[in-house]
All heavy atoms as an XYZ file, in Angstrom:
756
protein
N     -17.998      0.482    -10.603
C     -16.589      0.628    -11.111
C     -15.683      0.893     -9.874
O     -16.091      1.516     -8.966
C     -16.702      1.781    -12.094
C     -17.915      2.451    -11.869
C     -18.845      1.498    -11.173
N     -14.462      0.509    -10.076
C     -13.502      0.667     -9.043
C     -12.214      1.358     -9.649
O     -12.107      1.437    -10.865
C     -13.166     -0.636     -8.387
C     -12.532     -1.660     -9.346
C     -11.198     -1.667     -9.603
C     -13.340     -2.573     -9.869
C     -10.667     -2.625    -10.519
C     -12.884     -3.567    -10.727
C     -11.518     -3.518    -10.986
O     -10.987     -4.449    -11.907
N     -11.373      1.803     -8.759
C     -10.061      2.362     -9.195
C      -8.963      1.588     -8.447
O      -9.162      1.284     -7.259
C     -10.013      3.858     -8.893
C     -10.974      4.694     -9.683
S     -10.717      6.518     -9.214
C      -9.334      6.924    -10.185
N      -7.908      1.404     -9.075
C      -6.810      0.729     -8.506
C      -5.526      1.622     -8.484
O      -5.318      2.332     -9.467
C      -6.417     -0.646     -9.197
C      -7.492     -1.657     -9.056
C      -7.108     -2.986     -9.677
O      -6.392     -3.050    -10.659
O      -7.569     -3.970     -9.184
N      -4.785      1.436     -7.394
C      -3.441      2.154     -7.404
C      -2.504      1.151     -6.779
O      -2.780      0.297     -5.990
C      -3.581      3.369     -6.446
C      -4.455      4.497     -6.834
C      -3.706      5.441     -7.684
N      -4.564      6.546     -8.173
C      -4.848      7.644     -7.640
N      -4.248      7.925     -6.444
N      -5.528      8.511     -8.141
N      -1.237      1.355     -7.178
C      -0.171      0.494     -6.596
C       0.707      1.282     -5.695
O       0.895      2.518     -5.891
C       0.701     -0.104     -7.732
C      -0.029     -1.093     -8.665
O      -1.117     -1.474     -8.233
O       0.527     -1.380     -9.678
N       1.225      0.566     -4.676
C       2.261      1.252     -3.749
C       3.382      0.215     -3.738
O       3.181     -0.969     -3.462
C       1.701      1.352     -2.331
C       0.637      2.478     -2.344
C       2.862      1.727     -1.375
C       0.185      2.806     -0.947
N       4.611      0.701     -4.049
C       5.871     -0.111     -3.984
C       6.695      0.451     -2.833
O       6.852      1.675     -2.786
C       6.480     -0.085     -5.313
N       7.212     -0.399     -2.045
C       8.027      0.029     -0.912
C       9.100     -0.924     -0.560
O       9.061     -2.068     -0.907
C       7.097      0.267      0.289
C       6.214     -0.880      0.717
C       6.440     -1.145      2.179
C       4.764     -0.491      0.505
N      10.164     -0.357      0.106
C      11.201     -1.180      0.604
C      11.117     -1.041      2.166
O      10.935      0.141      2.606
C      12.532     -0.752      0.102
C      12.702     -0.957     -1.384
C      13.739     -1.447      0.848
C      13.940     -0.541     -1.978
N      11.159     -2.216      2.835
C      10.895     -2.145      4.283
C      11.761     -3.204      4.984
O      12.172     -4.145      4.294
C       9.437     -2.252      4.674
C       8.856     -3.514      4.185
N       8.861     -4.686      4.927
C       8.208     -3.777      3.039
C       8.307     -5.663      4.342
N       7.893     -5.166      3.131
N      11.839     -3.162      6.226
C      12.593     -4.139      7.034
C      11.903     -5.506      6.874
O      10.538     -5.579      6.863
C      12.603     -3.730      8.449
O      12.937     -4.781      9.267
N      12.637     -6.615      6.833
C      12.099     -7.992      6.729
C      11.285     -8.339      8.022
O      10.548     -9.324      7.974
C      13.213     -8.970      6.599
C      13.757     -8.976      5.144
C      14.778    -10.057      5.059
C      15.489    -10.052      3.696
N      16.528    -11.089      3.622
N      11.435     -7.477      9.046
C      10.671     -7.940     10.350
C       9.155     -7.719     10.189
O       8.485     -8.229     10.988
C      11.224     -7.157     11.519
C      10.969     -5.740     11.568
C      11.558     -4.997     12.818
C      11.312     -3.496     12.878
N      11.926     -2.891     14.072
N       8.746     -7.047      9.133
C       7.369     -6.807      8.931
C       6.857     -7.812      7.778
O       7.356     -7.817      6.722
C       6.998     -5.399      8.487
C       7.401     -4.404      9.474
C       8.574     -3.537      9.325
C       6.736     -4.180     10.658
C       8.985     -2.607     10.247
C       7.106     -3.289     11.635
C       8.195     -2.493     11.437
O       8.625     -1.614     12.331
N       5.776     -8.501      8.129
C       5.230     -9.500      7.129
C       4.351     -8.756      6.181
O       3.843     -7.700      6.442
C       4.452    -10.584      7.855
O       3.318    -10.063      8.462
N       4.125     -9.430      5.063
C       3.173     -8.941      4.034
C       1.795     -8.718      4.645
O       1.126     -7.767      4.378
C       3.012     -9.878      2.869
O       4.298    -10.217      2.319
N       1.342     -9.662      5.546
C      -0.010     -9.604      6.041
C      -0.028     -8.403      7.114
O      -1.167     -7.771      7.085
C      -0.367    -10.891      6.734
O       0.474    -11.248      7.675
N       1.016     -8.130      7.847
C       1.022     -6.943      8.686
C       0.862     -5.710      7.888
O       0.129     -4.762      8.337
C       2.295     -6.850      9.546
C       2.401     -7.853     10.648
C       3.793     -7.726     11.271
O       4.803     -8.180     10.735
O       3.870     -7.150     12.382
N       1.544     -5.623      6.787
C       1.525     -4.397      5.976
C       0.178     -4.240      5.290
O      -0.485     -3.204      5.279
C       2.633     -4.423      4.866
C       3.970     -4.286      5.592
C       2.437     -3.308      3.874
C       5.222     -4.564      4.777
N      -0.399     -5.352      4.820
C      -1.730     -5.364      4.184
C      -2.811     -4.896      5.241
O      -3.685     -4.101      4.913
C      -2.047     -6.567      3.546
C      -1.209     -6.876      2.336
S      -1.722     -8.133      1.179
C      -2.149     -9.519      2.093
N      -2.682     -5.309      6.523
C      -3.570     -4.927      7.558
C      -3.435     -3.409      7.808
O      -4.453     -2.727      7.975
C      -3.282     -5.665      8.892
C      -3.889     -7.041      8.784
O      -4.834     -7.376      8.027
N      -3.294     -7.996      9.626
N      -2.254     -2.835      7.849
C      -2.062     -1.429      7.992
C      -2.729     -0.679      6.836
O      -3.351      0.320      7.047
C      -0.571     -1.147      7.885
C       0.221     -0.942      9.234
C       1.700     -0.657      8.980
C      -0.396      0.157     10.146
N      -2.532     -1.203      5.620
C      -3.206     -0.503      4.394
C      -4.627     -0.545      4.589
O      -5.380      0.451      4.319
C      -2.664     -1.186      3.151
C      -1.137     -0.910      2.856
C      -3.447     -0.749      1.906
C      -0.489     -1.773      1.786
N      -5.161     -1.707      4.947
C      -6.696     -1.918      5.007
C      -7.258     -0.907      6.133
O      -8.203     -0.200      5.826
C      -7.080     -3.300      5.432
C      -6.863     -4.316      4.276
C      -7.177     -5.686      4.750
C      -6.841     -6.674      3.693
N      -6.924     -8.128      4.193
N      -6.546     -0.797      7.340
C      -7.093      0.090      8.315
C      -7.024      1.535      7.901
O      -7.919      2.351      8.205
C      -6.228     -0.111      9.614
C      -6.546     -1.297     10.357
C      -5.655     -1.437     11.575
C      -5.809     -2.849     12.269
N      -4.728     -2.990     13.173
N      -5.896      1.875      7.127
C      -5.721      3.271      6.709
C      -6.601      3.686      5.558
O      -6.863      4.821      5.374
C      -4.307      3.493      6.289
O      -3.406      3.074      7.332
N      -7.084      2.714      4.765
C      -7.833      3.011      3.573
C      -9.355      2.992      3.711
O     -10.061      3.161      2.691
N      -9.811      2.897      4.931
C     -11.255      2.886      5.093
C     -11.782      4.268      4.713
O     -11.089      5.309      4.975
C     -11.660      2.661      6.549
C     -11.332      1.211      6.969
C     -11.801      0.982      8.351
N     -11.438     -0.400      8.839
C     -10.832     -0.638      9.922
N     -10.550      0.338     10.730
N     -10.569     -1.816     10.282
N     -13.042      4.469      4.244
C     -14.009      3.466      3.985
C     -14.011      2.950      2.508
O     -14.771      2.069      2.202
C     -15.299      4.142      4.307
C     -15.056      5.549      3.753
C     -13.634      5.760      4.114
N     -13.202      3.534      1.671
C     -13.211      3.158      0.267
C     -12.392      1.989     -0.215
O     -12.565      1.531     -1.344
C     -12.915      4.442     -0.545
C     -13.804      5.621     -0.423
C     -13.342      6.768     -1.256
C     -15.227      5.331     -0.740
N     -11.464      1.619      0.603
C     -10.610      0.495      0.174
C     -11.377     -0.816      0.238
O     -12.047     -1.198      1.140
C      -9.465      0.391      1.285
C      -8.346     -0.605      0.814
C      -7.003     -0.109      1.142
C      -8.597     -2.058      1.397
N     -11.346     -1.519     -0.903
C     -12.083     -2.755     -1.102
C     -11.175     -4.018     -1.014
O     -11.554     -5.017     -0.427
C     -12.785     -2.740     -2.444
C     -13.553     -4.037     -2.681
C     -14.278     -3.978     -4.052
O     -13.597     -4.109     -5.070
O     -15.500     -3.887     -4.057
N      -9.927     -3.844     -1.600
C      -9.089     -5.056     -1.612
C      -7.609     -4.598     -1.669
O      -7.289     -3.573     -2.255
C      -9.504     -5.782     -2.900
C      -8.702     -7.068     -3.121
C      -9.104     -7.727     -4.399
C      -8.237     -8.940     -4.737
N      -8.597     -9.441     -6.070
N      -6.718     -5.418     -1.013
C      -5.315     -5.197     -1.188
C      -4.703     -6.572     -1.535
O      -5.014     -7.539     -0.943
C      -4.765     -4.807      0.201
C      -3.170     -4.510      0.060
C      -5.384     -3.571      0.766
N      -3.756     -6.521     -2.531
C      -3.070     -7.709     -2.861
C      -1.568     -7.485     -3.038
O      -1.236     -6.412     -3.556
C      -3.675     -8.455     -3.957
C      -3.693     -7.697     -5.291
C      -4.378     -8.477     -6.403
O      -4.358     -9.738     -6.470
O      -4.996     -7.763     -7.264
N      -0.767     -8.400     -2.704
C       0.627     -8.366     -2.900
C       0.874     -8.694     -4.369
O       0.438     -9.786     -4.797
C       1.370     -9.315     -2.015
C       2.888     -9.412     -2.186
C       3.600     -8.173     -1.860
C       3.458    -10.573     -1.321
N       1.479     -7.840     -5.198
C       1.723     -8.146     -6.616
C       3.162     -8.343     -6.960
O       3.488     -8.880     -8.051
C       1.011     -7.046     -7.483
C       1.641     -5.659     -7.212
C      -0.458     -7.140     -7.426
C       1.250     -4.533     -8.130
N       4.105     -7.942     -6.069
C       5.511     -8.199     -6.393
C       6.287     -8.149     -5.125
O       5.975     -7.482     -4.111
C       5.996     -7.032     -7.301
C       7.445     -7.315     -7.713
O       7.684     -8.456     -8.134
O       8.218     -6.290     -7.779
N       7.308     -9.023     -5.076
C       8.217     -9.098     -3.953
C       9.625     -9.448     -4.506
O       9.831    -10.204     -5.347
C       7.677    -10.333     -3.115
C       8.492    -10.662     -1.969
C       7.945    -12.010     -1.287
N       8.855    -12.556     -0.286
C       8.714    -12.209      1.015
N       7.775    -11.424      1.418
N       9.565    -12.703      1.822
N      10.625     -8.686     -3.861
C      11.945     -8.853     -4.330
C      12.956     -8.717     -3.225
O      12.798     -7.827     -2.410
C      12.238     -7.825     -5.424
C      13.704     -7.883     -5.855
C      14.095     -8.862     -6.775
C      14.578     -6.935     -5.463
C      15.446     -8.943     -7.212
C      15.958     -6.992     -5.896
C      16.324     -7.965     -6.680
O      17.635     -8.060     -7.113
N      13.905     -9.588     -3.183
C      15.034     -9.550     -2.266
C      16.228     -9.753     -3.165
O      16.211    -10.586     -4.055
C      15.025    -10.593     -1.225
C      13.847    -10.590     -0.256
C      13.901    -11.761      0.727
O      14.860    -11.881      1.476
O      13.022    -12.558      0.698
N      17.216     -8.993     -2.965
C      18.432     -9.194     -3.848
C      19.459     -8.139     -3.629
O      19.422     -7.298     -2.692
N      20.420     -8.124     -4.550
C      21.600     -7.314     -4.503
C      21.317     -5.793     -4.461
O      22.027     -4.997     -3.820
C      22.570     -7.578     -5.577
O      21.894     -7.396     -6.920
N      20.254     -5.350     -5.103
C      20.003     -3.920     -5.081
C      19.157     -3.426     -3.860
O      18.868     -2.268     -3.742
C      19.167     -3.523     -6.410
O      17.968     -4.232     -6.424
N      18.807     -4.378     -2.984
C      18.013     -4.081     -1.789
C      18.967     -4.221     -0.537
O      19.714     -5.217     -0.559
C      16.851     -5.012     -1.656
C      15.960     -5.047     -2.965
C      15.941     -4.736     -0.458
C      15.280     -3.852     -3.229
N      18.870     -3.406      0.470
C      19.671     -3.585      1.641
C      19.436     -4.963      2.201
O      18.349     -5.589      2.121
C      19.133     -2.494      2.608
C      18.635     -1.437      1.727
C      18.071     -2.181      0.473
N      20.455     -5.519      2.976
C      20.425     -6.880      3.324
C      19.166     -7.257      4.232
O      18.683     -8.340      4.027
C      21.677     -7.168      4.207
C      21.887     -8.685      4.400
C      23.258     -8.951      5.069
O      24.337     -8.246      4.717
O      23.298     -9.849      5.929
N      18.893     -6.446      5.155
C      17.713     -6.886      6.052
C      16.375     -6.213      5.594
O      15.481     -6.130      6.380
C      18.003     -6.319      7.482
C      19.073     -7.184      8.154
O      19.264     -8.364      7.846
N      19.837     -6.509      9.055
N      16.286     -5.954      4.288
C      15.103     -5.323      3.763
C      14.537     -6.173      2.559
O      15.157     -7.137      2.038
C      15.459     -3.886      3.239
N      13.336     -5.783      2.234
C      12.580     -6.487      1.174
C      11.862     -5.397      0.356
O      11.412     -4.481      0.950
C      11.740     -7.562      1.698
C      11.151     -8.467      0.594
C      10.614     -7.008      2.661
C      10.559     -9.688      1.089
N      11.730     -5.636     -0.927
C      10.925     -4.706     -1.720
C       9.596     -5.487     -2.059
O       9.589     -6.622     -2.473
C      11.639     -4.442     -3.078
O      10.762     -3.726     -3.938
N       8.520     -4.773     -1.802
C       7.166     -5.405     -2.057
C       6.258     -4.273     -2.796
O       6.457     -3.067     -2.559
C       6.495     -5.882     -0.851
C       7.178     -7.023     -0.180
C       6.450     -7.579      0.953
O       5.882     -6.856      1.822
N       6.365     -8.899      1.014
N       5.398     -4.747     -3.542
C       4.391     -3.914     -4.230
C       3.033     -4.450     -3.922
O       2.763     -5.661     -4.024
C       4.706     -3.808     -5.714
N       2.167     -3.556     -3.657
C       0.776     -3.875     -3.317
C      -0.191     -3.132     -4.307
O      -0.006     -2.002     -4.587
C       0.392     -3.557     -1.925
C       1.232     -4.251     -0.905
C       2.454     -3.721     -0.506
C       0.796     -5.449     -0.366
C       3.222     -4.355      0.549
C       1.507     -6.180      0.557
C       2.797     -5.641      0.999
N      -1.204     -3.882     -4.753
C      -2.223     -3.254     -5.538
C      -3.528     -3.060     -4.621
O      -3.905     -3.910     -3.924
C      -2.661     -4.186     -6.746
C      -3.794     -3.523     -7.560
C      -3.682     -3.988     -8.982
N      -2.458     -3.455     -9.588
C      -1.767     -4.213    -10.534
N      -2.201     -5.304    -10.961
N      -0.669     -3.670    -11.096
N      -3.928     -1.759     -4.568
C      -4.998     -1.378     -3.826
C      -6.242     -1.056     -4.646
O      -6.138     -0.206     -5.561
C      -4.660     -0.211     -2.904
C      -3.392     -0.549     -2.105
C      -5.787      0.261     -2.045
C      -2.724      0.661     -1.458
N      -7.391     -1.660     -4.366
C      -8.693     -1.416     -5.056
C      -9.521     -0.586     -4.207
O      -9.818     -0.932     -3.095
C      -9.355     -2.629     -5.454
C     -10.703     -2.465     -6.148
C     -11.349     -3.657     -6.538
N     -10.569     -4.431     -7.609
C     -10.889     -5.623     -7.979
N     -11.840     -6.314     -7.434
N     -10.089     -6.204     -8.881
N     -10.007      0.532     -4.803
C     -10.931      1.412     -4.029
C     -12.299      1.336     -4.792
O     -12.360      1.297     -6.069
C     -10.482      2.871     -4.137
C      -9.141      3.077     -3.497
C      -7.958      3.233     -4.185
C      -9.033      3.377     -2.080
C      -6.725      3.449     -3.565
C      -7.855      3.640     -1.471
C      -6.724      3.694     -2.252
O      -5.531      3.853     -1.653
N     -13.383      1.366     -4.050
C     -14.732      1.397     -4.583
C     -15.650      2.079     -3.678
O     -15.561      2.009     -2.468
C     -15.197     -0.068     -4.764
C     -16.528     -0.128     -5.494
C     -17.112     -1.532     -5.549
N     -16.222     -2.525     -6.034
C     -16.292     -3.012     -7.290
N     -17.190     -2.509     -8.206
N     -15.433     -3.973     -7.746
N     -16.631      2.816     -4.303
C     -17.743      3.359     -3.536
C     -19.050      2.949     -4.101
O     -19.216      3.062     -5.250
C     -17.589      4.939     -3.602
C     -18.637      5.663     -2.665
O     -19.678      5.052     -2.393
O     -18.336      6.828     -2.253
N     -19.863      2.287     -3.189
C     -21.052      1.688     -3.808
C     -22.105      2.728     -4.220
O     -23.046      2.445     -4.948
C     -21.730      0.720     -2.845
C     -21.955      1.367     -1.475
C     -20.851     -0.490     -2.649
C     -22.782      0.510     -0.527
N     -21.880      3.959     -3.749
C     -22.875      5.047     -4.046
C     -22.589      5.835     -5.259
O     -23.476      6.483     -5.849
C     -23.000      6.006     -2.828
C     -23.475      5.294     -1.552
C     -23.633      6.338     -0.470
C     -23.781      5.642      0.908
N     -22.553      5.492      1.660
N     -21.316      5.839     -5.764
C     -20.908      6.727     -6.856
C     -19.668      6.205     -7.593
O     -18.978      5.401     -6.950
C     -20.708      8.177     -6.423
C     -19.570      8.344     -5.449
C     -19.367      9.900     -5.165
C     -18.020     10.042     -4.506
N     -17.453     11.315     -4.631
N     -19.387      6.728     -8.714
C     -18.166      6.424     -9.436
C     -17.087      7.329     -8.760
O     -17.231      8.548     -8.602
C     -18.298      6.864    -10.861
O     -19.363      6.037    -11.427
C     -17.091      6.603    -11.635
N     -15.977      6.692     -8.445
C     -14.859      7.365     -7.829
C     -14.090      8.212     -8.826
O     -13.890      7.857    -10.042
C     -13.892      6.439     -7.136
C     -14.492      5.725     -5.928
C     -13.485      4.619     -5.506
C     -14.689      6.728     -4.860
N     -13.564      9.401     -8.397
C     -12.644     10.175     -9.142
C     -11.324     10.263     -8.348
O     -11.282      9.970     -7.150
C     -13.271     11.637     -9.335
N     -10.248     10.734     -9.065
C      -9.007     10.828     -8.381
C      -9.076     11.669     -7.063
O      -8.418     11.236     -6.090
C      -7.943     11.499     -9.350
C      -7.475     10.560    -10.411
O      -7.505      9.355    -10.247
O      -6.957     11.055    -11.471
N      -9.840     12.696     -7.118
C      -9.913     13.561     -5.899
C     -10.561     12.786     -4.706
O     -10.399     13.212     -3.531
C     -10.600     14.933     -6.075
C     -11.991     14.831     -6.806
C     -11.875     14.981     -8.268
O     -10.812     14.633     -8.920
O     -12.871     15.185     -8.925
N     -11.314     11.727     -5.004
C     -11.905     10.951     -3.894
C     -10.865     10.041     -3.204
O     -10.940      9.862     -1.975
C     -13.076     10.033     -4.481
C     -14.203     10.767     -4.960
O     -14.624     11.809     -4.391
O     -14.695     10.470     -6.102
N      -9.998      9.444     -4.038
C      -9.086      8.503     -3.539
C      -7.680      9.067     -3.173
O      -6.963      8.487     -2.335
C      -8.918      7.272     -4.354
C      -8.396      7.531     -5.721
C     -10.316      6.488     -4.420
C      -8.025      6.316     -6.508
N      -7.313     10.152     -3.797
C      -5.954     10.730     -3.507
C      -5.668     10.963     -1.997
O      -4.612     10.597     -1.596
C      -5.721     12.059     -4.309
C      -5.483     11.779     -5.804
O      -5.252     10.640     -6.189
N      -5.599     12.825     -6.582
N      -6.705     11.609     -1.195
C      -6.281     11.817      0.164
C      -6.156     10.510      0.902
O      -5.340     10.398      1.795
C      -7.545     12.586      0.684
C      -8.309     13.127     -0.506
C      -7.868     12.236     -1.664
N      -6.981      9.478      0.565
C      -6.881      8.158      1.287
C      -5.602      7.489      0.930
O      -4.889      6.999      1.746
C      -8.109      7.310      0.913
C      -9.435      7.956      1.344
C      -7.915      5.897      1.462
C     -10.632      7.271      0.859
N      -5.179      7.561     -0.410
C      -3.935      6.920     -0.876
C      -2.770      7.567     -0.124
O      -1.864      6.907      0.255
C      -3.927      6.924     -2.362
C      -2.857      6.007     -2.922
N      -3.126      4.650     -2.956
C      -1.694      6.203     -3.482
C      -2.171      4.050     -3.510
N      -1.237      4.958     -3.855
N      -2.802      8.865     -0.050
C      -1.729      9.692      0.640
C      -1.678      9.297      2.132
O      -0.586      9.143      2.691
C      -1.974     11.170      0.420
C      -0.760     12.013      0.756
C       0.479     11.602      0.008
O       0.514     11.286     -1.192
O       1.612     11.673      0.567
N      -2.796      9.081      2.765
C      -2.805      8.644      4.167
C      -2.209      7.303      4.328
O      -1.399      7.113      5.251
C      -4.273      8.611      4.642
C      -4.430      8.258      6.094
C      -5.850      8.086      6.486
C      -6.016      7.440      7.883
N      -7.400      7.042      8.127
N      -2.443      6.462      3.430
C      -1.825      5.048      3.445
C      -0.362      5.226      3.318
O       0.473      4.594      4.067
C      -2.418      4.149      2.297
C      -3.869      3.808      2.618
C      -1.528      2.926      2.212
C      -4.605      3.146      1.451
N       0.059      5.989      2.365
C       1.554      6.226      2.170
C       2.152      6.749      3.498
O       3.195      6.316      3.893
C       1.764      7.161      1.017
C       1.418      6.529     -0.327
C       1.444      7.664     -1.483
N       2.748      8.210     -1.577
C       3.767      7.766     -2.229
N       3.669      6.658     -2.863
N       4.872      8.442     -2.252
N       1.594      7.714      4.063
C       2.128      8.328      5.303
C       2.159      7.353      6.444
O       3.129      7.397      7.223
C       1.341      9.587      5.632
C       1.594     10.735      4.732
O       2.644     10.823      4.141
N       0.565     11.601      4.534
N       1.063      6.587      6.615
C       1.054      5.531      7.654
C       2.260      4.548      7.483
O       2.893      4.105      8.446
C      -0.266      4.831      7.697
C      -0.242      3.531      8.489
C      -1.352      5.771      8.231
N       2.447      4.055      6.193
C       3.542      3.199      6.001
C       4.890      3.766      6.317
O       5.771      3.157      6.798
C       3.571      2.731      4.517
C       2.323      1.820      4.177
C       2.340      1.615      2.637
C       2.381      0.497      4.897
N       5.145      5.071      5.991
C       6.344      5.734      6.265
C       6.533      5.831      7.776
O       7.615      5.593      8.328
C       6.372      7.154      5.658
C       6.611      7.189      4.200
C       6.815      8.621      3.717
C       5.714      9.059      2.937
N       5.893     10.374      2.288
N       5.455      6.223      8.452
C       5.511      6.455      9.914
C       5.620      5.125     10.743
O       6.504      5.005     11.590
C       4.333      7.169     10.475
C       4.218      8.622     10.042
C       2.890      9.294     10.358
O       2.158      8.703     11.204
O       2.545     10.211      9.656
N       4.755      4.131     10.480
C       4.699      2.957     11.268
C       5.802      1.942     10.986
O       6.288      1.314     11.909
C       3.313      2.378     11.039
C       2.071      3.126     11.388
C       1.724      2.920     12.819
C       0.355      3.521     12.988
N       0.220      4.272     14.242
N       6.194      1.799      9.720
C       7.231      0.778      9.496
C       8.465      1.315      8.798
O       9.322      0.640      8.425
C       6.601     -0.384      8.656
C       6.244      0.040      7.198
C       5.427     -1.079      9.346
C       6.076     -1.077      6.350
N       8.535      2.671      8.801
C       9.680      3.405      8.187
C       9.942      2.859      6.718
O      11.110      2.736      6.320
C      10.871      3.092      9.033
C      10.785      3.454     10.485
C      10.594      4.961     10.711
C      10.541      5.320     12.149
N       9.267      5.891     12.659
N       8.923      2.733      5.980
C       8.980      2.237      4.669
C       9.606      3.317      3.705
O       9.356      4.500      3.910
C       7.603      1.869      4.109
N      10.329      2.847      2.807
C      10.904      3.715      1.747
C      10.049      3.571      0.499
O      10.061      2.436     -0.121
C      12.358      3.309      1.443
C      12.993      4.084      0.365
O      12.367      5.125     -0.084
O      14.096      3.729     -0.096
N       9.233      4.490      0.230
C       8.196      4.338     -0.826
C       8.824      4.612     -2.245
O       9.512      5.580     -2.374
C       6.965      5.314     -0.581
C       6.245      4.910      0.725
C       5.476      6.096      1.154
C       5.218      3.811      0.320
N       8.465      3.687     -3.157
C       9.042      3.706     -4.461
C       7.980      4.232     -5.463
O       8.376      4.679     -6.540
C       9.484      2.327     -4.864
C      10.554      1.759     -4.111
C      11.787      2.655     -4.249
N      12.944      2.147     -3.670
C      14.034      2.829     -3.268
N      14.041      4.118     -3.649
N      15.006      2.350     -2.693
N       6.728      4.168     -5.117
C       5.624      4.641     -6.041
C       4.430      4.902     -5.162
O       4.302      4.428     -4.128
C       5.353      3.656     -7.140
O       4.722      2.515     -6.659
């Protein structure tokens, strides 16, 4: 069994989805199994040089069933890396 969490963020258009997914993957080791882009928005409610994207992150441990306390620290690390490295404004 796996657990999924979503991260929604607004960031500069200079960062591609693949760059962000690579940051998420590196930060989510060893439990991160998959990252996918699930939503992308540009428009009037977003600053001109920015884009809103949401990513679904799947966590899995082959040895045991994951609990929130297993993935919360990793998910928080991912959030902090996105804030630090690309100055993302996190929405969820």
